[in-house]
N, C-alpha and C positions, 0 to 999 in steps of 0.2 A: 415734396420732392421725391420721396420714396413711399410707395404704397404697397402693402401686402393685402390682397383681397381673397379671403377664404383659401389660403395657401396650405397645401399638405404636400410633404416631401418624404419619400421613402426609398429604400433599396431592396430589391428582390422580395417585395411583399412586406418588408419590415418598416413600419412608420418611424421616421426620425423627428419630423416637425409637423405640427398642425392638429387641427386647423388654426391658422393665424390670420388675423385681420388687424392691421394697424397702419398708422401714417407717421412718418418722420418728417417734420417741417423743414423747409429750406433754411439753411443757415444755422441749424442745430448741431451741437456736438452730442451725439447719442452714444451711450455706453451700453454694450450688450453683456449681460452677466448670466451666470448659471454654473451649475456643477459640471465637472468634466464629463463629456459624453452626452450632454443635453442638446447638442446640435448647433453650437454657436458658429463654428466654421461653416456648417451647411447654410445657416442663415445668411452669413456674409457672402458666401458663394452665390446665393440666389440673387443678390443685388447686382452683381456684374455679369450674370448669365453663365458663370462656370457651372452652376447648378441650374438646369439639368444637362446643358449642352455637352459638357466634357467629363461628367462624372458617372453617367449611366443611371442617374436617379430618375425616379418616377415622380412627376410633379403635377398637381392639379391646382386650380385657382390661377390668380394673376398677380405678377409683380411688375410694377411700372416704376421707372427711374427717369426723372426729368421728362415725363410724358411718353417715354419709350417703353413698349411692352417687351419684356425679356423673352416671351414666347416667340416673337417674330423678329427679334433683333439678337443676333449672336454676339458673343463677347467682343469680336473685332468691331462690330457696329457700335458698341457701347464704349469703346476705348477713349473717345474724346469727352465722354461724360463722366465715366467712373474710373478712378485709379485704385488699384488693389495691391496690397502688400501682404503676402502669406506669412504663416508662422515661421517657415524656414526660408529666409531670403536667399541663401546660397543656392538652393535648388532652382530658383527662378532667374539667376544671372545667365546672360548669354554672351558676355564679353569677358575680357581678362583684366581690364584696368578700370579704376573708379570712374575716371572722366568719360571713358567710352561707354560705360554702362549707363551713366546718366543721360548721355546723348542718344543712345540707341532707340529708346521709345519715341523720341521726337523725330528721329529719322524715319521711322515707320509711319508716322502721322503726316509726314511731308512738311514739317516746320522749316521755314526759311533759315539758311545758315547763320545769318546775322542775329536773328531772334534766338536761335538755338544757343549761340555762344553766350548771350546775355543770360538766358535761363539757366544754363549750366552754372555760371558764376553765382547766380542768386540761390540756386539749390545747394551748392557747396557751402555758402555762407549760412543759410537757414539751418542746416544740420551740423554746422561747425566742423566740417571735414575738409576744408580747403587744403590743409597740409597733406592730405592723403590723395590728392587728385591723380598722381601718377603711380600710385601703389598698385600692386597686383591684388585682385580681390581675394585670391586664395591665401594671401599672407596676412590678411586682416583678422582681428579678433571677431568673435560672434557679434559683439555690440557694434563694432565699426561696420560690419557687413549690414547690420540692420539699419543703420543710419544711411548707408549708401542706397539701400533698397527704397527707403522712404524718399530720399532726394530724387531718385530716378522717376518716381511716380509724380512727385510735386512739380518737376520740371515740365511735364506735359500739361500742366495747368487744368486738371479736371474740375468739374463742378462738384463731384462727390468723391470723397476719399474714404476708402474702406481699409481698415488696419486690423490684422489679426495678431494679437499679443505684441504690440509695437514696442513696449518697454521691457519685455521679458529678459533681454540680454544686455540691457543698459545699466550702467552704474547710476546711483541716485541723482547725481548732478547732471549727467547726460540725459537721463529720463526727464528731468525737470526742464532742461533746455529744449529738448525735442517737443515736448508737450506745449511749452510756451510758444514755440514757433507755430505749431498747428493751431493753437487757440487764437493767435494773432491773425492767422488767415481766416478763421471762422468769423472773427469780429470785424476785420477790415475788408476782406474780399468776399464775404458771404459764402465761403466754402461750407458744404455740408459734410460732416465727418461722422463715420460710424466705427466705433472701436470695440472689439471684443478683448477683454482683459481680465486676468485673474488677480493681479495686484491692484485691487481697487483703491487702496490707500493712496496710490499715485495719481489717480485720475478722477475720483468722485467729486472733488471740489471744483472741477472745471466742466463737468457734464451738465447739459441742459435737461436731458431726459435719460431715463434708464429703461432698457428692455430686459425684463427678467424671463429667461427661458427655464421652464421647470416641468416636471411630469405631473400629470393629474390622474385621478382614479377612473376617469370616464373617457378621456381622449387617448387615441392610440399613440400619438407622438407628443413631443414637448409643446406646450402652449406658451403664449407670450403675454406678459402683463407690462404695460408701459405707464410711466408716471415720472414724478420728480424724484431725484436721488434720495432725499431724507425719508420719504414715505415708502418707497420700494425697498430700500436697504434695511429698514427697521423690521420688516416681516419676511424678507426673503430667506431662503435656506442657505445663504452664504453670509458669512459674518466678517467683514473687514474690521480692522482694529477699532475704529470709532463706533461701529455698530455693536461690537462686543462690549465696549465701554458703556454705551447707552443701555444695553441690557443689564449690565452689572449694577448701574446706578439707578435703574428704574425710569429712565427717560422715555418719553413717548415717541420721539423722533431721533434719528441718527444725525449728529452734527455733520455738516458738509466739510468742515476743515478743522485743523488743530486750533486755530484761533477761536472759532465759535465754541469748541469744546472747552477751551481754557476759560472763556468768559462765563460759560454755564457753571463750570466747577467753582469759579470765584463767586458767582451770584449765590450759589447754594452753600458756600462756605464748607466745602467737604474737607475734612481732615483725615489723613490716613495714618495708620500705625507705621512708625519707622524706628530704626535703631539710632544709636548715638551718632552715626555717620550720615544720617539722612537717607538711609536705604530702607526699602520695604523688606519685610521678612521674605526670604527666598523660598519658593515652593519646591525647588529642586536642588537640594544641597549636593555638593560633590559626591560622586559615587565612591564606595569603598574600593572599587576596582581600579581607581586611578593610581598611577604609579609614577614615581620620579625617574624610573629607568626607561630610557627611550627604546621603543621597538623599531624606530626608524630614525636615521640621522643623515642629514645632508651637510657637507662641509666644503665651502669654497666652490659651490656648484655654479657653473656658468653655461648659459645656452645662448647661441648666436645664430641668426639667420642672415648669412652674408654680412653686411656691414651693420645690421641691426642687432644690438645686444638685448635679448629678452630677459635674461637673468644675469646678474652681475655679482659673482662670488657670494652666493646665498649660503647662510648657515641656519639650519633649522632642525630641531629635534621634535619628534612626536612620541608622546608617552602613551603606553597602553591604557585603555579605559577612559580616554578623553575624546571629546569632539572639538576639533580646531577648525575655525572658519578663516578662509583666505578672502580678504576684501581689498578693494582698490579700484581705481577707475579702469575703463576699458583699455586694454593694451598694456597694463602694468606688469604682466607676467604670470598671472595666476594659473592659466591653463598650461603654460610652458612648465611651471613648477610641478604640476600634477603629472604631466607626461614624462618629465625627467625622473621623477620619483618612481614611476612605474617601469622605467627602463626602456621605454619605446622611443625616446628622443635622444639624439646625440648630445652629449654634454661632457664637460670636464669637471674635475673635482671628485670628491668621494661621496658615494651613496651606499649606505648599508641598511638593509631591512632584514631583521631576524637573522643577523650574522652573515647574510649573503648580499652580493651586489646584483640587483635585478637586471643589470645590463649584461651580465655574463653567465646567466643560468639558462636552463631549458625553458621552453614556453610553459610547460606544466608547472615547473617550480616558480616561475615568475608570477603565474596566476595565483598561486597560494601565498605569495608575498604581498602583492598589491593588486587589488581589483579596482579597475577604473571605469566609471560610467561617464562617457564623453558628453559634450554639449549636444551633439547630434546622435542620439542613441540608435537611430535607425541604421547607422553604419554597421552595427553589430548583429543585425537581424537578417538572416538569409534563408530560413526554412519556410515552407508554404503556410504553416498554421501555427497558432499560439501554442497548441498542445505539443507539437513536435519541437518547438523551441524549448519548452519547459523540460520535456523528456531528454533532449540532448544535453541540456545544462546539468540535469541530474547525473547522467552518465559521465560527463566530463569532470564533474566535481566529485564523483564517487560517493554520492549521498543517496539515501533511500528514495525510491520513486515517489513522486508527489511533493518533494521538498520545495521545489521552485514554485509549483502551483500554490502551495500553502503560503509562501512568501507574498505572492500576488494578492491573496486574500487579506493578508496582514496590511498590505498597502491600500486596502479598500477597493481593489479592482476585481470586478466579477466579469471576467472575459470569457467569451465562448471559445473553448479549445479548438473548434473547427474554423475560427475566424482567421483571416489572413492578416499578418502584422501590418501590411501596407494599408489596410482599411481602418486601422486604429487612429485615434486622434494623437496629437503630439504627446499629450500627457499620458495617454494609455501606453504608447510605445516606450516612453521613458520608464514608466512603472514596470513594464515587462523586462527591459534591459537591466534595471536595478535588481529585480528579483533574480535574474540569471546570474549576474555578477556576485550577488550576495550568497548564492548557493554554495560557493567554494569556501566560505568562512575564512577569508584571508587574514593575515596579520594586520594589514592596513586596508581600509576601504576609502577610496578617493572618488569624489563626485564633483563633476564640473557643471555648475548651474542646475542642480537636480530639481529645483522647484518650478522650472519653466513648464508651463502648461498644466500645473497642478492647482486645483481649487483648494480652499482653506481646509476642508475636511481631509483631503488627501495629504496636505502638508502636515496636518496633525498626526495622521497615521505614519508618515515618513519620519517625523520627529520622534515618535515613540519607537519606531524601528531602529533609528540611529542611536537613541539613548540605550535601547536594549543591547545593541552591539557593543556599546561602550561598557555596559555592565558585564558583558562576557569577556572583557579584557582586550577588545579590538580597538586599535587607534583609527579614528575616523577623521578625515580631513575633507572639508567642503569649500570649494570655490564658489562664491555666490555674491550677488548684489542685493539679495533679499534680506534687508535689515530686520524685518519682523521675524523671519525664520531664525536668523542668527541669535536674536535676543532670547528666543524661547528654547534654543537647542544647544548652542555652543558653550563650552567651558572657557575657551580661549579664542582671541581674535588676533590674527596677524595681518597687518595692512601693508600692501605693496605699492610702490610708486617707481616707475621707470626701472623696473628690474631689481629694486632694492627693498629690503624690509625697513619700513619707517616707523612702525609701531608694533608692539607685541605685548599683550597682557591679558588679564581676565576680561570677560565679556563686559561686565559692568563698568570697569574703569575705562575701557576703550569707547564703548557705545553710549553710555548714559549722558555724557555731556557734549557729545558731538552733534554738530548741526546736520551733517549728511548721513552719519551712520546711526543716528538715534532712531528707535522705533517711535511710532506715533504716541503710544501711551506715555513714554518717557517725556516727550515734548509737551504733552498736556499737563503732566504732573510736576514738571520741573519747577523748583530745584529739588524736589523729592526724587531720589534716584530709583524710580520704579521702571522696570523694563517690560513686564508683561501684565496682562489682565489677572493672571493667577496670583500675582504678588500684591494686588490691590485689595488690602484689607481695610475697610473704612471704619474708623473708630468713632466718628461723630459727624453729623451734618446739621448745620444751622439753617432752618427753613424760614427764619424770621424776615429775611431780606428777599425772599423769592417773589418775583414779579408776576403779575397776572399773565396767564398763558404759558408760564414755565411748567416743567414736568411736575408730576405729583410728588408728594413727600413721603413715599414709602422709604423705610430705612434701607440703606445700601450696605449690604454685608457680602462677604466672600461666599460664593456658592461652590 
């Protein structure tokens, strides 16, 4: 269905991809993986002709989709064959309402009105957004917008569906539902799906093939390796939780699912060291900088958008030196809480940060109280180059020159100072904005879905940075759906539902026994209350029951 024949892609003489030669069969669900900046979005864009037609890229070789050569067929010519959903769905919307957006693409393709009506209903039901049909797109949460974008593409009934980070803004339940709908179309309708995703724990068990993009020592751009998920993910330079578990336990191949990992653990009779409460010894005890005195307090805070109540009399205190995670389904009020805390959103009730109300102070003072990294970080970038953005942040925060650039390095980003922010990937832009906001060293750092677009290595750097901020006495609050990141980073988890706090406690008590909020390692090791790989200290393993073909019997110890 999709063929890359000796394809090389670059920009202004700088190679991004290639040479690449591979074939994705019809009816496959193909997962594209790789570190941030290895060209995953460029690879996807080449499938529907956006690359090179609308990007200014230089491309050699041949890409064919459904027998159509993208060199001679522009994206409009491919629209009936390929449906594409980009990383930022809001940027691609052309109407104001959910229903209109789903119908728009079919109108451009000349679909008959009666068929269009049926397809709209089917798409609404597939993505579980029928109650949103008459809502304004601008009023939706990021996850809801992402589901609308996928629905709009599916309604056109393409033969190939290309998705760039489709679950990045979705809560775990919504992500499962969306992927289940897509998988059913693969199995029942023969749809070919290509997904680029960083949260591999969500999709690797449904993928038929994996394309791994990575740099080599001999080729100018990223090269591609294609194969089955267990084989590729065992030796790739990205390590989803089950791959990390396989490495820790000495397994030859990465399990595809939690179920298969649990079965292998049971076969090898792995016993882990736990305390009297069934918990593994924590590798990250609470910091001495944690304080019971709140640096920020919200009392009776309510936020409403017309008739819709986003927050309903919220009471929340944030202590210095702690990392708090806000979790809950899409539309539960997480983003509204962060914006209200920062003082940029109209609200009622009391908000005090470092003895001031951020709603009634100057912009400079507000920035020193709460620094907020939004879901769409590009909104905060307005200068021509990365270097100018960093220099401006240093001046506005009154810190030594080079402070923001050094924070970028801590995040694992090696960006060219002369590069335009518009040319960065979503993950790179997020990292740049995070560095800019952190340069002011505020009392509270708030981040809205900060791991969107970040690979596992970058998330490790981000976790270290946030824990470092907590050690310095800063209160960190993160709204996220990334349960793996929460398990490794947060001291406390606050769960929201319909604008109210429904659970509030330490990370282990909230996440360890939850079906939706539990990380994969916890699910594999349950009922032992292990949250992260670092906590997995293996006391003993019994190889006597190991079956032929199982992994070798090297002792598994914490490394």
